[in-house]
C-alpha positions in Angstrom: 11.5 26.7 2.1 10.1 28.0 5.0 6.7 29.6 5.8 7.0 33.7 5.6 5.1 34.0 8.9 3.4 32.0 11.6 0.2 32.9 10.3 0.4 30.8 7.2 -0.9 27.6 8.4 -3.7 28.6 10.5 -4.8 30.7 7.4 -4.8 28.3 4.9 -6.5 25.5 7.3 -9.4 28.0 7.7 -9.6 28.8 4.2 -9.8 25.0 3.2 -12.6 24.6 5.9 -14.8 27.3 4.6 -14.2 25.6 0.9 -14.6 22.0 1.5 -13.9 19.4 4.6 -10.0 18.5 4.5 -8.6 15.4 4.2 -7.5 14.2 7.4 -7.2 11.3 10.1 -7.2 11.4 13.8 -5.6 8.9 16.1 -7.9 7.8 18.6 -5.1 7.5 21.2 -3.2 10.7 21.0 -5.9 12.4 19.4 -3.5 13.9 16.9 -5.2 15.1 13.5 -2.8 14.2 10.3 -3.7 16.5 7.5 -3.4 15.4 3.8 -0.2 17.1 2.3 -0.5 20.2 0.0 2.2 22.0 -2.2 0.5 25.5 -2.1 -0.6 27.3 0.5 -2.2 30.1 -1.2 -0.7 33.9 -1.8 2.6 34.8 -0.1 2.5 38.1 2.5 4.5 40.3 0.5 5.8 42.7 3.3 7.5 39.1 5.1 8.8 37.3 2.1 12.2 38.4 3.3 11.7 35.7 6.1 11.4 32.8 3.8 14.5 30.8 3.6 15.7 27.5 2.0 15.8 24.6 4.2 17.2 21.0 3.5 15.4 18.3 4.8 14.6 14.6 4.5 17.8 13.0 6.0 16.2 9.5 6.0 18.6 8.0 2.9 21.5 10.4 3.5 25.0 9.4 3.6 28.2 11.5 4.8 30.8 11.9 2.2 34.1 12.7 3.7 36.5 15.0 1.7 40.2 14.6 2.6 41.6 17.6 3.7 44.6 17.3 1.4 43.4 16.0 -2.1 39.9 17.6 -1.4 38.3 14.9 -3.1 35.5 12.7 -1.6 36.2 9.2 0.1 32.1 7.7 -1.4 31.4 4.2 -1.0 29.5 2.9 -4.0 25.9 2.4 -2.4 23.0 0.3 -4.2 20.6 0.9 -1.6 17.4 2.0 -3.3 16.7 6.0 -3.3 15.0 9.0 -4.6 11.4 9.3 -5.4 9.9 7.5 -8.8 10.0 10.6 -11.3 13.7 11.4 -10.0 15.1 8.0 -9.7 18.3 7.9 -11.4 19.3 5.2 -14.1 22.4 3.7 -11.3 19.8 3.2 -8.8 17.2 1.9 -10.8 19.9 -0.8 -12.6 21.8 -1.2 -9.3 25.3 -0.3 -10.2 25.9 1.8 -7.6 25.5 5.7 -6.8 27.0 8.3 -4.8 26.4 12.2 -4.4 26.1 12.6 -8.2 22.8 11.5 -7.9 22.1 14.4 -6.3 22.9 16.3 -9.2 20.6 14.1 -11.4 17.9 15.0 -9.4 18.2 18.4 -9.9 18.7 17.7 -13.7 15.1 16.2 -14.1 13.6 19.0 -11.6 14.5 21.9 -13.8 11.6 20.8 -16.0 9.5 21.2 -13.1 11.0 24.9 -12.5 11.1 25.8 -16.1 7.9 23.9 -18.2 5.9 23.1 -14.7 5.9 19.5 -15.7 7.6 16.3 -15.5 10.3 14.9 -17.8 9.5 11.8 -17.7 5.9 10.8 -17.8 5.9 7.0 -18.2 6.8 6.0 -14.4 4.2 4.8 -13.1 1.6 1.8 -14.8 -1.8 2.6 -15.3 -2.3 1.4 -11.2 0.0 4.1 -10.1 2.5 1.6 -9.4 6.4 2.4 -10.5 7.5 0.9 -13.8 11.1 0.8 -13.7 11.0 -0.7 -17.4 9.4 2.1 -18.9 11.2 4.7 -17.1 14.6 3.4 -18.7 12.5 3.1 -21.8 12.0 6.7 -21.7 15.3 7.9 -20.7 16.8 5.7 -23.9 14.6 7.8 -25.9 15.7 11.2 -24.5 19.3 10.4 -24.1 20.2 7.4 -25.9 21.3 4.1 -25.2 23.3 3.3 -22.2 27.3 2.8 -22.9 28.6 -0.8 -22.7 30.6 -0.3 -19.4 27.5 1.0 -17.4 25.1 -2.3 -18.8 28.3 -4.5 -17.8 28.7 -3.2 -14.3 24.6 -3.4 -13.8 24.2 -7.0 -14.7 26.9 -7.5 -11.7 26.3 -4.9 -9.3 22.4 -4.9 -9.3 22.8 -8.7 -7.6 24.9 -7.8 -4.6 23.0 -8.2 -1.8 22.5 -5.2 1.0 23.6 -5.8 4.3 19.6 -6.2 5.4 16.6 -7.2 3.2 13.9 -4.0 2.8 10.2 -4.4 1.6 8.8 -2.5 -1.0 5.5 -1.1 -1.6 4.0 -4.4 -2.3 5.5 -5.6 1.0 8.0 -8.4 -0.7 11.7 -8.4 1.2 13.9 -7.9 -1.2 17.7 -8.2 -0.6 19.3 -6.6 -3.9 18.4 -3.7 -6.2 17.6 -6.9 -9.1 15.1 -7.9 -6.8 13.5 -4.3 -6.1 13.5 -3.3 -9.8 13.7 -6.0 -11.8 15.9 -7.2 -14.7 18.0 -7.5 -16.5 16.6 -5.3 -18.8 19.1 -5.5 -21.5 20.7 -8.6 -23.7 24.2 -9.4 -23.8 25.0 -7.4 -26.8 23.2 -4.4 -24.8 19.9 -4.3 -26.7 17.1 -2.8 -24.6 14.8 -6.0 -24.1 11.5 -4.2 -24.3 12.1 -1.8 -27.3 8.3 -1.5 -28.1 7.8 0.9 -24.8 10.4 3.4 -26.3 8.6 6.6 -27.2 8.9 9.0 -29.9 10.3 11.6 -27.5 13.5 13.8 -27.8 15.0 16.0 -25.4 15.1 19.2 -27.6 10.9 19.1 -28.1 10.4 19.1 -24.3 11.3 22.7 -23.6 8.6 24.6 -25.8 9.1 27.4 -23.1 12.8 28.5 -24.2 13.3 30.3 -26.9 15.6 29.0 -30.0 18.2 31.4 -29.1 18.7 30.2 -25.7 17.7 26.4 -26.3 21.2 25.1 -27.4 22.5 26.2 -24.1 20.2 24.9 -22.1 20.4 21.5 -23.5 24.0 21.6 -23.0 23.1 22.5 -19.3 20.7 19.7 -19.0 23.3 17.1 -20.9 25.8 17.7 -18.2 23.6 16.6 -15.4 21.7 13.8 -17.2 24.0 11.2 -18.1 24.4 7.4 -18.0 27.6 7.6 -16.2 27.4 8.9 -13.0 31.3 10.2 -13.1 30.6 12.5 -16.0 27.9 14.6 -14.2 29.3 17.9 -13.6 29.5 18.8 -9.9 27.2 21.7 -8.7 30.4 23.9 -8.6 30.9 23.1 -12.4 27.3 23.6 -13.3 27.3 27.1 -11.5 30.1 28.2 -14.4 27.9 27.2 -17.4 27.4 29.6 -19.6 23.4 29.0 -19.6 23.5 30.2 -16.0 26.0 33.4 -17.2 23.6 35.8 -19.0 24.6 37.0 -22.3 27.6 34.2 -22.3 28.4 32.2 -25.4 29.3 28.4 -25.8 31.6 26.3 -28.1 30.3 24.2 -30.1 32.4 20.9 -28.7 30.6 22.1 -25.2 27.2 21.9 -27.1 27.7 18.6 -28.4 28.7 17.4 -25.1 32.5 16.8 -26.2 34.2 19.0 -23.4 
């Protein structure tokens, strides 16, 4: 989101300086000062709120998907390159079975909890040292969404070992050439059973939304389950989601939709 006016940042910096020194570092060569990131900048100037606009940023890992003018379908390559912040990482990225634009729908599905509850949906994503823990993240997905279908596990077993065009280095500095080397694994045996059963928490998706009234809970869960699926192709598109009854105030939903059969 953009700021409402040009005074917002200088005002925020001044307020922080008066409270306590801001965390920053200065480049001795360029004399450029970089400050610690913040996600809140104090009260908004109500008079200028109309100037606030959403902006799409961070195109570092973006891919261009071309829409066929005749079929209106997207020519989407299947990609295994690692993307997404830890808390929002989709299962197909972790297990390496190939992602496309539906990974953005997963992102939004997880983000909904930040918007409604002010908390993260997945709570055991990092270990005690703050490092990403793929097996614990997958364990929590299993608790909230159920186990992945066999087709996902079989595809992951093959695709996760497909090599990237060039090696990449993760946070620990080790060069990696495929998803398996980055995120570890395998995490399932030949029968499809998760190999770290002890990590699966006693949590249910319906228990993660205390702020939603009982009258709207089933609608919300239906909405969420249209985005949070193991199989990327089963996720609704952004356009389809806008037609979901949860976003249509006063709407009704059939039993089949609520149970994910529609």
